[in-house]
C-alpha positions as CSV (number, residue, x, y, z in Angstrom):
1,M,135.8,244.4,-108.9
2,G,132.2,245.2,-107.4
3,T,129.0,243.1,-108.1
4,R,127.7,245.1,-111.0
5,E,131.0,244.5,-112.7
6,S,131.2,240.9,-111.9
7,V,127.7,240.5,-113.4
8,E,128.7,242.4,-116.8
9,K,131.8,240.6,-117.1
10,A,130.2,237.0,-116.6
11,Y,127.5,237.7,-119.1
12,A,130.2,239.0,-121.5
13,T,132.2,235.9,-121.1
14,T,132.6,233.6,-124.2
15,L,134.1,230.2,-124.8
16,G,137.1,231.9,-126.2
17,D,137.7,233.5,-122.6
18,M,137.9,230.1,-120.9
19,V,141.5,228.9,-121.0
20,W,141.4,225.1,-120.7
21,K,144.6,223.4,-119.5
22,P,145.5,219.6,-119.6
23,Y,144.7,217.7,-116.6
24,Y,147.1,214.7,-115.6
25,P,146.4,212.8,-112.4
26,N,148.6,213.9,-109.6
27,N,149.8,216.7,-112.1
28,I,152.3,214.0,-113.5
29,K,152.6,213.8,-117.3
30,G,153.5,210.2,-117.2
31,N,150.1,209.4,-115.8
32,G,148.6,210.3,-119.2
33,L,146.1,212.9,-120.2
34,E,142.8,212.6,-118.6
35,G,141.0,215.8,-119.4
36,Y,141.1,219.5,-119.1
37,Y,140.5,222.1,-116.4
38,C,139.6,225.8,-116.5
39,L,140.0,228.2,-113.6
40,M,137.6,231.2,-113.6
41,L,138.9,233.7,-110.7
42,H,137.7,237.1,-109.5
43,T,139.4,239.6,-107.2
44,D,136.9,241.5,-105.3
45,K,137.3,245.3,-104.2
46,N,139.0,244.1,-100.9
47,G,141.6,241.8,-102.9
48,K,139.9,238.6,-101.8
49,V,140.2,236.2,-104.9
50,S,137.4,233.6,-105.4
51,G,136.0,231.8,-108.4
52,R,135.1,228.3,-109.9
53,K,137.1,225.4,-111.6
54,Y,135.6,223.4,-114.3
55,T,137.0,220.1,-115.0
56,I,136.3,217.8,-118.0
57,E,137.4,214.3,-117.4
58,F,137.7,211.8,-120.1
59,Q,135.8,208.4,-119.7
60,Y,138.0,206.2,-121.9
61,A,136.3,203.1,-123.4
62,E,137.3,199.8,-122.0
63,V,139.3,197.3,-124.3
64,E,136.6,194.7,-123.2
65,P,133.5,195.6,-121.0
66,G,134.4,194.9,-117.3
67,S,138.1,194.2,-118.1
68,G,139.4,197.7,-116.5
69,H,141.7,198.0,-119.3
70,I,141.3,201.2,-121.3
71,N,141.6,202.2,-124.7
72,R,143.1,205.8,-124.9
73,E,142.2,206.3,-128.4
74,N,138.4,206.0,-127.9
75,I,136.6,208.5,-125.3
76,N,133.2,207.4,-124.4
77,A,132.1,210.5,-122.5
78,Y,133.3,214.0,-121.4
79,I,132.3,214.4,-117.8
80,L,131.9,218.0,-116.4
81,Y,132.5,219.0,-112.7
82,E,132.6,222.2,-111.1
83,K,134.4,223.5,-107.7
84,S,134.0,226.7,-105.9
85,Y,136.8,228.4,-104.4
86,S,136.5,231.5,-101.8
87,E,139.4,233.5,-100.4
88,V,142.1,231.7,-102.4
89,V,145.6,232.0,-100.9
90,G,148.9,231.2,-102.5
91,P,149.5,230.7,-106.1
92,L,146.6,231.3,-108.6
93,D,147.1,228.3,-110.6
94,Y,148.3,224.7,-110.3
95,P,152.0,224.2,-110.9
96,K,152.9,222.9,-114.3
97,P,152.6,219.2,-114.6
98,S,155.9,217.4,-114.5
99,M,157.0,213.7,-115.6
100,T,157.7,212.7,-112.1
101,G,155.5,215.1,-109.8
102,S,156.4,217.6,-107.4
103,F,154.3,218.0,-104.4
104,D,154.5,221.5,-102.9
105,K,153.6,223.0,-99.5
106,W,150.2,224.3,-100.6
107,H,147.7,221.7,-99.6
108,T,144.7,223.7,-97.9
109,E,141.4,223.7,-99.5
110,D,141.5,227.1,-101.2
111,T,144.9,226.8,-102.8
112,F,146.0,225.5,-105.9
113,G,148.7,222.9,-105.1
114,S,150.0,219.9,-107.0
115,L,147.4,217.5,-105.6
116,G,144.5,219.9,-105.8
117,V,144.2,219.3,-109.5
118,N,142.7,215.9,-108.6
119,D,139.8,217.6,-106.7
120,F,137.0,218.0,-109.4
121,G,134.3,219.2,-107.2
122,S,130.7,218.2,-107.9
123,F,129.4,216.3,-110.9
124,I,127.5,218.5,-113.5
125,Y,126.8,216.2,-116.5
126,A,128.3,213.6,-119.1
127,Y,128.4,214.8,-122.4
128,S,129.2,212.8,-125.8
129,N,131.7,215.6,-127.0
130,I,133.9,218.0,-125.3
131,E,132.5,221.0,-127.1
132,D,129.0,220.6,-125.3
133,A,130.9,220.1,-121.9
134,K,132.7,223.3,-122.6
135,K,129.3,225.2,-123.3
136,R,127.8,223.9,-120.2
137,A,130.8,225.1,-118.1
138,L,130.5,228.6,-119.6
139,R,126.7,228.6,-119.0
140,N,127.2,227.7,-115.3
141,Y,129.7,230.3,-114.8
142,Q,127.3,232.8,-116.4
143,M,124.3,231.7,-114.2
144,I,126.6,231.8,-110.8
145,Y,128.4,235.2,-111.7
146,G,125.7,236.6,-113.7
147,Y,122.1,235.6,-113.0
148,V,122.7,234.8,-109.3
149,A,125.0,237.7,-108.6
150,S,122.7,240.2,-110.3
151,H,120.1,239.7,-107.4
152,M,122.7,241.0,-104.9
153,I,123.1,244.5,-106.7
154,E,121.4,247.2,-104.8
155,D,119.6,249.5,-107.3
């Protein structure tokens, strides 16, 4: 996909195009649901895969302030992160979560191995609801692959 096509695709992307998958620490379901992640990947005309990962981490309320014990039924904040990938090798998604964990051979920075699901990237913002966090993820994606990339198009 060329730069112009990437820009057009970014601006045409909607919330419905973003597939959010459950995030479990260490990719182990037994650790409990801690949020969601979304991979937005592109393949360029040379076959190189790059893209972004957006993670929404739940900040659960504490049972008592300072106790360290959380109430999994009450989420205080939805924290959005963004991570950039370039020249991805190996599988184009994380392995499916399991009950006990399965660590695979893919552990480099630009692959999607089991442990990589824990690498959120950079903090963007904390929201009071998940819908606003998803809207910001979409907007960040559009800014990077739409607005910024549009300046790389030669007319």
